[in-house]
C-alpha positions in Angstrom: -15.8 -44.3 35.8 -18.5 -42.7 33.5 -21.9 -43.8 34.7 -23.8 -45.9 32.2 -26.9 -48.1 32.0 -28.1 -50.9 29.7 -31.7 -52.1 29.2 -33.3 -54.9 27.3 -36.8 -54.6 25.6 -38.5 -57.7 24.2 -40.2 -58.3 20.8 -44.0 -58.1 20.6 -47.0 -59.4 18.8 -49.2 -56.5 17.9 -53.0 -56.5 17.1 -53.5 -60.2 18.2 -55.8 -60.4 15.1 -58.9 -58.9 16.7 -57.4 -55.7 18.2 -55.9 -53.6 15.5 -53.8 -50.9 17.1 -55.2 -51.5 20.5 -53.9 -55.0 21.6 -50.3 -56.2 22.0 -48.4 -58.9 23.7 -44.8 -59.3 24.8 -42.7 -62.4 24.3 -39.4 -63.5 25.9 -37.2 -63.3 22.8 -35.8 -61.8 20.6 -35.3 -58.2 21.7 -33.0 -55.2 21.6 -30.4 -53.8 24.1 -29.6 -50.1 24.4 -26.7 -48.6 26.5 -26.6 -45.0 27.5 -23.9 -42.9 29.2 -23.2 -39.3 29.9 -20.9 -37.3 27.6 -19.2 -33.9 28.0 -20.8 -32.3 24.9 -24.2 -31.4 26.3 -25.7 -33.2 23.3 -27.6 -36.4 22.6 -25.6 -38.6 20.3 -26.1 -42.0 18.7 -22.5 -43.3 18.8 -22.9 -47.0 17.9 -25.5 -49.3 16.2 -24.8 -53.0 15.8 -26.8 -55.8 14.2 -28.7 -53.6 11.7 -26.6 -54.1 8.6 -26.0 -50.4 8.4 -29.6 -49.6 7.8 -30.6 -47.5 10.9 -30.0 -43.8 11.2 -27.6 -42.1 13.5 -29.5 -38.9 13.2 -31.1 -38.3 16.6 -34.2 -36.8 15.0 -34.8 -40.2 13.2 -33.4 -42.9 15.4 -36.3 -44.3 17.5 -34.2 -44.8 20.6 -32.8 -41.2 20.5 -36.2 -39.6 19.8 -37.7 -41.4 22.8 -34.8 -40.5 25.0 -34.9 -36.9 24.0 -38.6 -36.7 24.9 -37.8 -38.2 28.3 -35.0 -35.7 28.9 -37.1 -32.7 27.8 -39.8 -33.8 30.3 -37.3 -34.1 33.1 -35.4 -30.9 32.2 -32.3 -32.9 31.7 -29.6 -31.0 29.8 -26.5 -33.3 30.2 -25.2 -34.9 27.1 -26.0 -38.6 26.6 -24.4 -41.1 24.3 -26.6 -43.9 22.9 -25.5 -47.4 21.7 -28.1 -49.7 20.1 -27.5 -53.4 19.8 -30.2 -54.8 17.4 -31.0 -58.4 18.1 -34.0 -58.7 15.9 -34.7 -58.2 12.2 -35.9 -54.9 10.8 -39.3 -54.7 9.2 -40.3 -58.0 10.8 -43.7 -57.3 12.4 -42.1 -58.1 15.7 -41.8 -54.6 17.1 -38.2 -54.0 16.1 -38.3 -50.2 16.2 -40.5 -50.3 19.3 -38.0 -52.4 21.2 -35.2 -49.9 20.5 -37.3 -47.0 21.7 -38.4 -48.9 24.8 -34.9 -50.1 25.7 -33.5 -46.6 25.2 -36.1 -44.9 27.5 -35.7 -47.6 30.2 -31.9 -47.3 30.1 -32.0 -43.5 30.2 -34.5 -43.5 33.1 -32.0 -45.8 35.0 -29.1 -43.5 34.1 -31.0 -40.5 35.4 -31.8 -42.2 38.7 -35.1 -44.0 38.0 -37.2 -40.9 38.5 -40.2 -42.3 36.7 -42.1 -45.6 36.8 -43.0 -47.7 33.7 -46.4 -46.2 33.3 -44.9 -42.7 33.4 -42.7 -43.7 30.5 -45.6 -44.5 28.1 -45.7 -41.1 26.3 -42.0 -41.1 25.6 -41.8 -44.6 24.0 -44.8 -43.6 21.9 -42.7 -40.7 20.5 -40.1 -43.2 19.4 -42.6 -45.4 17.6 -44.1 -42.3 15.8 -40.6 -41.4 14.5 -40.2 -44.9 13.0 -43.7 -45.5 11.5 -45.2 -42.0 11.1 -48.1 -43.0 13.4 -48.3 -42.9 17.2 -49.6 -46.4 17.8 -48.7 -48.2 21.0 -49.5 -51.8 20.3 -45.8 -52.7 20.1 -44.1 -50.2 22.5 -46.6 -50.5 25.4 -46.4 -54.3 25.8 -42.6 -54.2 25.2 -42.4 -51.7 28.1 -45.0 -53.2 30.5 -44.9 -56.9 29.5 -47.9 -59.2 29.3 -51.0 -58.4 27.2 -52.1 -54.8 27.0 -55.2 -53.0 25.8 -55.1 -49.4 24.7 -58.5 -48.0 25.7 -57.7 -44.5 24.5 -54.8 -42.5 23.0 -56.3 -39.1 24.0 -56.1 -39.2 27.0 -53.7 -42.1 27.1 -55.3 -45.0 28.9 -53.4 -48.4 28.8 -54.7 -51.5 30.6 -52.7 -54.5 31.5 -54.8 -57.6 31.0 -54.5 -61.0 32.7 -52.4 -63.6 31.0 -53.8 -67.2 31.2 -51.6 -69.8 32.7 -49.8 -72.1 30.2 -50.2 -69.7 27.2 -47.3 -69.9 24.8 -46.4 -68.3 21.5 -44.7 -69.7 18.4 -43.4 -66.8 16.3 -42.2 -67.4 12.7 -40.3 -64.8 10.8 -39.7 -65.4 7.1 -36.6 -63.7 5.7 -38.4 -60.9 4.0 -39.0 -57.3 5.0 -42.3 -55.5 5.1 -42.1 -51.9 6.4 -44.9 -50.8 8.7 -45.5 -47.7 6.7 -46.1 -49.8 3.5 -48.3 -52.3 5.4 -50.5 -49.5 6.8 -50.8 -47.7 3.4 -52.7 -50.6 1.8 -55.4 -50.7 4.5 -58.8 -49.1 3.8 -59.6 -45.8 5.5 -63.2 -46.8 6.0 -64.7 -50.0 7.5 -68.2 -51.1 6.8 -70.5 -51.0 9.8 -71.2 -54.7 9.6 -67.5 -55.5 9.8 -66.9 -53.1 12.7 -69.7 -54.7 14.7 -68.3 -58.2 14.1 -64.8 -57.0 15.1 -66.1 -55.3 18.2 -67.7 -58.6 19.3 -64.4 -60.4 18.7 -62.3 -58.1 20.8 -64.8 -58.0 23.6 -64.9 -61.8 23.7 -61.1 -62.0 23.6 -60.8 -59.9 26.7 -63.6 -61.9 28.4 -61.6 -65.0 27.5 -58.5 -63.6 29.2 -60.3 -62.9 32.4 -62.1 -66.2 32.4 -58.9 -68.1 31.5 -61.0 -69.6 28.7 -58.5 -70.4 25.9 -61.2 -71.8 23.6 -63.1 -68.5 23.7 -59.9 -66.6 23.1 -59.0 -68.7 20.1 -62.4 -68.4 18.4 -62.4 -64.6 19.0 -59.0 -64.0 17.4 -60.3 -63.2 13.9 -58.8 -60.3 11.9 -61.4 -58.6 9.8 -59.5 -55.3 9.4 -56.0 -55.9 8.3 -55.4 -59.6 7.4 -57.5 -59.6 4.2 -55.2 -56.9 2.8 -51.8 -57.9 4.3 -51.9 -61.7 3.9 -51.2 -61.5 0.2 -47.9 -59.8 1.0 -46.7 -62.8 3.0 -45.5 -65.9 1.0 -47.3 -69.1 1.8 -49.5 -67.5 4.5 -52.3 -69.9 3.8 -50.1 -73.0 4.0 -48.5 -71.8 7.3 -52.0 -71.2 8.7 -53.1 -74.7 7.8 -50.0 -76.2 9.4 -50.6 -74.3 12.7 -54.3 -75.4 12.7 -53.3 -79.0 12.0 -50.9 -78.8 14.9 -53.6 -77.7 17.3 -52.9 -74.0 17.7 -55.5 -72.0 19.6 -55.1 -69.1 17.1 -53.0 -68.1 14.2 -52.4 -64.7 12.5 -50.1 -62.0 11.3 -47.8 -60.5 13.9 -48.2 -56.7 13.6 -47.8 -55.7 10.0 -46.0 -58.8 9.1 -44.3 -60.8 7.6 -43.9 -62.5 11.0 -46.7 -64.9 11.8 -47.7 -66.2 15.2 -49.6 -69.1 16.8 -50.9 -69.2 20.3 -50.8 -72.5 22.0 -51.8 -74.1 25.4 -48.4 -75.4 26.3 -44.7 -75.1 25.6 -44.6 -78.5 24.0 -47.5 -77.8 21.7 -46.0 -74.4 20.8 -42.8 -76.0 19.8 -44.6 -78.7 17.8 -46.8 -76.1 16.0 -43.7 -73.8 15.4 -41.8 -76.7 13.9 -44.7 -77.5 11.5 -44.9 -73.8 10.5 -41.2 -73.6 9.9 -41.0 -76.8 7.9 -43.9 -75.5 5.7 -41.8 -72.6 4.6 -38.6 -74.6 4.3 -40.4 -77.1 2.0 -41.1 -74.1 -0.3 -37.4 -73.0 -0.1 -38.1 -70.0 2.1 -35.7 -69.4 5.0 -37.1 -68.3 8.3 -36.4 -68.0 12.0 -38.6 -69.6 14.7 -39.0 -68.3 18.2 -41.0 -70.2 20.8 -41.7 -68.3 24.0 -44.0 -68.0 27.0 -45.8 -64.6 27.3 -43.3 -62.2 28.9 -45.0 -60.6 31.9 -42.0 -58.5 32.9 -41.4 -56.4 29.8 -38.4 -54.2 29.5 -35.8 -54.4 32.2 -32.5 -52.8 33.2 -29.8 -55.4 32.9 -26.7 -53.3 34.0 -25.9 -50.0 35.7 -22.3 -48.9 36.2 -21.6 -45.9 38.4 
């Protein structure tokens, strides 16, 4: 039987308001699965994509999973042919790390296929290549938490320095995805290229206090630190009923509310599973009352990250 491996990589919430491009968090669901197997052609091929509505490329220079897998194989000197099958289980252009999850699942599956030669931290550069292929920018706030799990801080990209932060007990996320698509490239293009010094100072204080809140397990400090002065003022107008959904989350007692990644998904952090469900339901009803369809995901913070779910020798 031809050896094959399948891996799952979870959705993520990038930025967490105060940490543009340097903070990200993994949740339990949704996520993507990628299966890889050897072929006799000596080439890397994308042979199947499901769940994408025909939108994703089979071109291995453009498919995020394939780009990341090729980077891994080049690093290992692997020249055997590999077939790649992608099972999309999350919407495209969602702000939930869809392209990142495919890249991460692909690399984790390929690493398993090749005998687990590298650990997760060794895989960081390769998943970053996949994200760069999708968005045009090598930002790791989706791929790194999807790979490692939990909440991560990217201290530096050159050299790459990624820090796993503590996750407070009883922290849950309600993630709401309106049925609209916002491409990351579009959402990044509307951001200013220069930030006033006063704004940068305020945001520096926010991210420092957020990290302090994680280590102190101080949810109130975390909540009041999660203010987005960089992206939200420009991206919020792209998301229908953003203000009303925020008000619903605050009414329900959310610790914090914001845009997940580049949107349109919106997230609320809460201090229990029960409250996260209640807040999520309020957010969802707010959109439904305005005749906007959406999907709600309520999840704990996923501390495991990507995982191999099957290996067949």
